[in-house]
N, C-alpha and C positions, 0 to 999 in steps of 0.2 A: 251333639254339642261340639264346639270348637275346643281344641286342646290348648293347654297353657302354652304361651309363647307364640302361638300361630298369629294372633292379632298383631303383635309387634313385627313379625316377619312380613306379613301382608302389608302393613302400614309402611314399613321401610322400603319394600319393593315398589309400592305405589307412590311414595314420596309424600305421604300425608301423615297426620298425627294419629296416634292410637285411638283416641275417642271417636274419630270419624268412622273408622272401620268397625269399632264396637257398636256404634249407633246403627250403621247400615246392616250389620249382622243381626242385631236384635229386631229391627224393623222387618227384615225379611222373614225371620222366624214368626213374628206376630202375624204378618200378612199371610204366610203359608197356613198358619193355624186357623185364621178366619176363613180362608178359602175352602177349608175342608168341612165347614159347617154351612149347609145350604141356607139355613135360617139367617145366619149372619152375613153370608156373601150376597144374599138377595137384598139385604137391608142396608148394608154399609158400603160406601164407595170411598176410595182414597184417591186423591189427586194431589200430586206434588207433596206427598207426606202430610196432607191435611185430610181430616175426616169430614165426609159429607154424608148425612143420613137422608134416607128416602122413606 
């Protein structure tokens, strides 16, 4: 997990608002979790942060 205050530091360095970094961080954790389960990774596809099921 990300430590308290890291989101604010990353957002300030990137010149974006905290919620954008938070969203990207959470999506990356979700995608990583899905990729670790073959049943899910074979069934779900994400494109431009949108879910496509097969």
